[in-house]
C-alpha positions in Angstrom: -41.7 -66.2 -16.7 -42.3 -63.1 -18.7 -45.7 -61.7 -19.4 -46.4 -59.8 -22.6 -47.4 -56.8 -20.7 -44.2 -56.7 -18.7 -41.3 -54.8 -20.3 -38.1 -56.8 -21.1 -34.9 -56.4 -19.0 -33.3 -54.8 -22.0 -36.3 -52.2 -22.3 -36.0 -51.5 -18.5 -32.2 -50.9 -18.8 -32.6 -48.7 -21.8 -35.3 -46.6 -20.1 -33.2 -46.3 -17.0 -30.1 -45.2 -19.1 -32.3 -42.6 -20.9 -33.8 -41.3 -17.7 -30.3 -40.9 -16.2 -29.1 -39.1 -19.2 -32.1 -36.7 -19.1 -31.5 -36.2 -15.4 -27.8 -35.1 -16.0 -29.0 -32.8 -18.7 -31.7 -31.3 -16.5 -29.0 -30.7 -13.7 -26.8 -28.9 -16.2 -29.8 -26.9 -17.4 -30.8 -26.0 -13.9 -27.3 -24.3 -13.3 -26.6 -21.0 -14.9 -23.5 -20.7 -17.1 -20.3 -19.7 -15.5 -18.0 -17.1 -17.4 -14.4 -17.3 -16.2 -11.7 -14.7 -16.9 -8.1 -15.9 -16.3 -4.6 -15.2 -17.2 -3.6 -17.4 -20.3 -0.5 -18.8 -18.4 -2.4 -20.0 -15.3 -2.6 -23.8 -15.0 -4.4 -23.9 -11.7 -7.2 -21.9 -13.2 -7.9 -24.4 -15.8 -8.0 -27.2 -13.1 -10.6 -25.2 -11.3 -12.6 -24.9 -14.5 -12.4 -28.7 -14.8 -13.7 -29.0 -11.1 -16.8 -26.8 -12.0 -17.4 -28.8 -15.3 -17.2 -32.2 -13.4 -19.7 -30.6 -10.9 -22.4 -30.1 -13.6 -21.6 -26.4 -14.7 -21.2 -25.2 -18.2 -18.2 -23.0 -18.3 -16.9 -20.5 -20.8 -13.3 -19.2 -20.5 -11.9 -16.0 -21.6 -8.1 -15.4 -21.4 -6.8 -11.9 -20.8 -6.2 -9.3 -18.2 -8.1 -10.0 -15.1 -7.4 -7.0 -12.7 -9.5 -4.5 -14.7 -12.5 -7.0 -14.4 -12.0 -7.4 -10.7 -12.0 -3.6 -10.3 -15.2 -3.2 -12.4 -17.0 -6.0 -10.6 -16.1 -4.7 -7.1 -13.8 -7.4 -5.9 -11.8 -6.0 -2.8 -8.0 -6.1 -3.4 -7.5 -8.2 -0.2 -10.0 -10.8 -1.4 -8.4 -11.2 -4.9 -7.1 -14.4 -6.4 -5.8 -15.6 -9.7 -9.2 -15.7 -11.8 -12.6 -14.2 -11.7 -15.9 -15.7 -12.7 -19.5 -14.5 -13.1 -22.5 -16.8 -12.5 -26.1 -16.1 -11.8 -25.6 -12.4 -11.2 -22.7 -13.1 -8.7 -19.0 -12.8 -8.8 -16.8 -15.8 -7.8 -13.2 -14.9 -7.1 -10.6 -17.6 -6.8 -10.7 -21.3 -6.0 -14.3 -21.3 -4.6 -15.5 -25.0 -4.4 -18.5 -25.8 -6.7 -20.6 -26.8 -3.7 -20.3 -23.3 -2.3 -21.3 -21.8 -5.7 -24.4 -24.1 -5.8 -25.3 -23.1 -2.2 -24.9 -19.4 -3.2 -27.2 -19.9 -6.1 -29.8 -21.8 -4.1 -29.8 -19.4 -1.1 -29.3 -16.1 -3.1 -27.9 -14.1 -0.2 -27.5 -10.4 -0.6 -23.9 -9.7 -1.7 -21.7 -9.3 -4.7 -20.3 -12.7 -4.5 -17.9 -15.2 -3.0 -14.2 -15.3 -2.7 -11.4 -17.6 -1.6 -8.4 -15.1 -1.3 -5.1 -16.3 -2.4 -4.5 -19.9 -3.4 -5.1 -22.4 -0.5 -3.4 -25.7 -0.9 -6.0 -28.4 -1.6 -8.7 -26.0 -2.8 -10.2 -27.0 -6.2 -7.5 -26.6 -8.7 -4.8 -26.2 -6.0 -4.3 -29.8 -5.1 -0.7 -30.7 -4.5 0.4 -34.4 -4.3 1.9 -35.2 -0.9 0.6 -32.1 0.9 -2.3 -31.9 3.3 -5.0 -29.5 2.2 -5.4 -26.2 4.0 -8.5 -25.3 5.9 -9.8 -22.0 4.4 -12.8 -19.8 4.4 -15.2 -18.8 1.6 -16.1 -15.2 2.1 -19.4 -13.7 1.0 -18.7 -10.0 0.2 -20.5 -7.0 -1.0 -21.5 -3.4 -0.1 -23.2 -4.8 3.1 -19.8 -6.1 4.2 -18.2 -9.5 4.5 -19.0 -12.7 6.3 -17.8 -16.2 6.4 -20.1 -18.1 4.0 -18.4 -21.6 4.5 -15.3 -23.3 5.7 -13.6 -25.9 3.7 -10.7 -28.3 4.0 -9.5 -29.0 0.5 -12.8 -29.5 -1.6 -14.8 -30.6 1.5 -16.8 -28.6 4.0 -14.9 -28.4 7.2 
C-alpha cells in the first residue's frame, strides 16, 4: 500500500538514475584533463586513450612529432615509449595504467611524472589476443631520481 507521502517506484528510480549520472559527471570533473601527443600512425596509442576515457578521464589528442616534446618535458631516453601525455602538472610516458595515474594525482609525489618504458604486452593499449600479459614496472622519474611507483601485470596491480 502506497502512502501519498511516499515517492513512487518510478520517482525513486528516476532519482537514482539522475544521481548516478551526476556522480559520473562529478568523477570526470574531479580528474584533470589529459593532453596526449602521439604519432598519427600509432594504433596502440589510440587504444591507450580509449582506456583513459573509459576510466573517467577527459582526453585531447594531438598528432605530430613526439620526440621534441619528450625532450622539452624531461623524459629520459631510456624511459621513452610511443606517446607522451600531460596531466595535472605531471608527464605520463607510455602505456601507464589509468589506476597509476589516479594514484599519482591523489598522492602528488615529487617528480616529473610516470613512465612505462617500451611497450609491455598486456599494458593498456598493448593487449594481444592469445598472449599472456607481461609484468612490468611503472617508474616515477624526475630530478630527484627514479623509483618504482607500481608493478602491474597487464592492467592489474601485480
